[in-house]
C-alpha positions in Angstrom: 10.8 27.5 -9.5 10.5 24.2 -9.8 7.9 22.3 -12.1 6.7 19.0 -13.3 5.2 18.7 -16.5 3.8 15.4 -17.5 1.9 14.5 -21.0 1.7 11.6 -23.2 -1.3 10.1 -21.4 -4.5 8.9 -23.2 -7.2 6.1 -23.8 -5.2 2.9 -25.7 -6.5 -0.6 -25.9 -5.4 -3.6 -23.7 -2.0 -4.6 -25.2 -0.8 -1.5 -26.5 1.7 1.2 -25.8 2.2 4.7 -24.8 5.3 6.9 -23.6 4.5 9.4 -20.6 7.2 12.5 -20.8 7.5 14.4 -17.5 9.8 18.1 -18.2 11.2 19.3 -15.6 12.5 23.0 -14.8 13.6 24.8 -11.9 16.2 21.6 -11.7 18.3 19.5 -13.1 17.2 15.3 -13.4 20.4 14.6 -13.7 21.2 15.6 -9.8 18.0 13.5 -8.5 16.4 10.4 -8.1 12.9 11.0 -9.8 9.8 8.4 -10.0 6.6 7.5 -11.7 3.6 6.8 -9.1 0.1 6.3 -10.7 -3.5 6.3 -8.6 -6.3 4.6 -10.0 -9.5 5.9 -9.6 -10.8 5.6 -6.1 -7.3 4.1 -5.2 -3.9 5.1 -3.0 -1.0 6.5 -4.4 1.4 3.3 -5.6 5.1 3.9 -7.0 5.5 2.5 -10.1 9.3 3.1 -10.9 12.5 5.0 -10.1 15.5 6.4 -12.1 18.4 7.3 -9.6 20.4 10.5 -9.8 23.4 8.7 -11.9 20.6 7.3 -14.5 22.3 4.0 -14.3 20.0 2.3 -11.8 16.4 1.5 -12.1 13.7 -0.4 -10.2 10.1 -1.1 -11.2 7.2 -2.7 -9.1 6.5 -5.7 -9.2 3.0 -4.9 -11.1 4.7 -3.5 -14.1 8.2 -5.0 -14.4 8.9 -6.4 -17.6 6.7 -4.1 -19.3 7.5 -0.4 -18.4 11.0 0.9 -19.0 11.9 4.6 -17.0 14.3 6.8 -19.0 15.3 10.2 -18.9 17.0 12.9 -21.8 19.6 14.7 -19.4 19.6 17.1 -22.6 16.1 17.7 -22.5 15.8 17.5 -18.7 13.1 14.9 -19.4 11.9 12.1 -18.0 10.5 9.0 -19.6 7.7 6.2 -19.0 7.7 3.9 -21.8 4.3 1.8 -21.3 4.0 -1.4 -23.3 1.6 -4.7 -22.9 -1.1 -2.3 -21.1 -3.9 -3.8 -19.2 -7.1 -2.5 -18.0 -5.7 -2.1 -14.1 -2.9 0.2 -15.5 -5.2 2.6 -15.5 -4.7 5.6 -13.8 -3.5 9.2 -13.6 0.6 9.1 -13.6 2.6 11.5 -11.6 6.4 12.1 -12.1 7.9 13.1 -8.8 11.3 14.5 -7.7 12.8 12.6 -4.9 14.5 14.0 -1.9 16.7 11.1 -0.3 20.1 9.9 -1.5 20.0 6.9 -4.1 19.0 3.9 -2.9 17.5 0.5 -4.0 15.5 0.1 -1.1 11.6 -0.1 -2.7 10.6 0.7 0.6 12.2 4.0 0.9 11.5 4.7 -2.8 8.0 3.9 -2.3 7.1 6.4 0.7 5.6 9.3 -0.6 7.0 11.7 1.7 10.2 11.3 0.1 9.1 13.5 -2.7 9.2 17.2 -2.9 7.7 18.2 -5.6 4.9 16.6 -8.2 3.6 17.2 -11.5 -0.2 17.7 -12.4 -0.6 14.1 -13.8 -1.7 12.4 -17.1 -4.4 10.3 -17.3 -3.8 6.9 -18.9 -7.0 4.9 -20.0 -6.9 1.0 -20.9 -9.9 0.1 -22.5 -11.4 -1.6 -25.2 
C-alpha cells in the first residue's frame, strides 16, 4: 500500500526556517518524480517544487525560488523541503505527492495536479509574528 506521511510543519516567525519531511512507503522515491504542493486557506493548490526520479534535477515555483530546497534521502525513502526566509504568504498546508509521468522540466506538466496519483495528508505551516 502506497503511503506518504508529511511532518515538520509548525508556527514560525517571518524570516525563519523549517524543514518538512515526507516518508514514503509502498514504493521507492528514487523511482518516481516527487513534488511539494501547498494550499493556503481558501485558495487552490499551488505547486511548489519538483525533484526528478534521478534526483539530479530540481525545479521551483518562482514564488519560492532561492528560498526553498527540495531533496531526498533514498536510504530513508524520504523527501524533504528545506524552507528559509519564510514569509507570511508561505502560510499553507504543504503536501507531498507522487508524480505519475516520466521526467520532464516542463512546469506546465509538473504543475498539473492530475499528474499525481498519491498524496500525503499534509502538514500545516504558519508564518506569523
